[in-house]
C-alpha positions, 0 to 999 in steps of 0.5 A, a space after each residue: 500500500 502507500 500513503 497520500 495526503 491532501 490538505 487545504 490552506 488559506 493562502 497560495 504559494 505566491 500571495 497571502 490572498 485567500 485564493 486557497 491551495 492544497 498541500 499534497 504529500 505522498 510516499 514513493 514506495 511501489 511494490 510487486 509480489 517479489 520486490 519493492 522500491 521507492 521510485 514512483 510518484 503517486 500523482 497524475 494530472 488529467 483532464 487538460 491540467 484540470 485535475 490532479 489525482 493521487 493514487 493508493 492501492 494496486 498501482 496498475 489498476 489505479 493507473 487504468 482508472 486514471 487513464 479512463 478519467 484522462 479520456 472521459 473528462 474531456 467529453 463530459 458537459 461542463 455544466 454537469 455538477 462536479 461530483 457527477 462528472 467524477 462519477 461518470 468515469 467510474 461507471 466506465 471502469 465498472 462496465 469494463 471490469 464487467 466485460 472482462 469478467 464475462 469475456 473470461 467466463 463465457 467469451 461474451 460481452 457484458 451487454 450480450 450477457 445482460 441481453 441474452 444470458 437468460 436464454 443462453 444459460 438459464 435463470 439459475 446460472 444467470 443469477 449466480 453469475 450476476 452475484 459473482 460479477 458483483 463480488 468481482 467488481 467490488 473486489 476491484 474497487 476495494 483495491 484502489 483509493 483515489 484523491 481528486 484535487 480540482 475546482 468545484 462549481 464555485 471555482 474553489 479548490 476542492 478535494 474528493 475521495 474515492 474509496 471502497 467504490 464510493 466517491 464524496 467531497 471532503 472538507 479540509 483534508 483527506 488521506 488514502 492508503 495503508 497509513 490513512 488512519 494514522 495520518 488523519 488522526 495527526 491532522 485532527 490532532 493538529 486541528 488542521 482546517 482550510 483557514 490556516 496558513 500554507 506553512 502551518 498546513 505544510 508542516 502538519 501534512 509533513 508530520 502526518 506522513 512521517 508518523 504514518 511511516 509506522 504503518 506497514 507498506 508506507 515508504 520513507 521517501 517523501 514527495 510534496 507539492 502545492 496545487 492551486 488554480 491559475 494554470 496556463 491551460 485555461 480558467 479551470 486548470 491547475 498550477 502544481 509546484 513541487 516542494 524541493 530539497 530546500 523545503 524538505 530540509 526546512 520541514 525536517 528542522 521544524 519536525 525536530 523542534 515541534 513534533 511529538 517528543 519522547 517522554 522521559 520520566 523524572 522522579 516524582 516529587 511525591 512517591 505517592 503521587 499516583 494515590 489521587 487516582 486510586 492505584 498508588 502504594 498503600 501508605 502506613 497511615 492508611 492501615 490504621 483504624 479508619 475512625 482515627 481519621 475523624 478524631 476521637 469520637 468520645 470527645 465529640 459533643 452529641 448533637 441534639 438529634 442524637 437524643 431524639 428531639 430538639 432543645 426545649 426551653 
């Protein structure tokens, strides 16, 4: 697996005016059944520079889906709601997966199977095949996660997430891959939101990726970038900048100063300090007669109520 993170910031790379940008961060690890290396960017640009896609999961399958997006987005009407535009290529992918299944099983296309499968194979086999087909497509979808970065209907930079076959728009940040849970927990801990500065968000994203390296499958090399609107290829195109060696060195210095530090226990001033929580060592005075803590009861004056009434005058 892998780890890819995207988080919004208030300002842009060149100005502090609130046009907004998205800080992206990913590992570079790629795996096969027999080997692995840290050489591959998980970012792709599609749709005439209108969308950046970050990939996690089975990379060849993710690349296939990204190629479908690159081809299909060009032909979708621009007035279509953004999230619907992003869902259409997924339908193409599902139909392609269904055709691959029916071709390998029965040497017929998916459309022919739907149209003539009842008469060719009988009702029972037809329904069993449909159930297997549903499981097959679901398994394909679970192998891939994607983050989409582009402009929404209001021309504002937005993040969309595809995971387990579902697509939705995210708020301030999102993460995918095997390190997703750890990374998002760190971003919540840092209270990251889109009104923070670029430097604050970049540090938090870098920190989340570094801590996410404890997750199996997440590589140690890091790629980072800044994505914002205002590219050279039209009104909705993106401008994407890579954070280079100098930026990484600066963030590493900040990480050493401000990230989570190891706790070094010191001698407590009172060896019984844990008593306040009820599980400390028992002190010698605690073993005495509990009545001793309230004084000698024989020396206390009885209350009027102890005689069964009030004072009569």
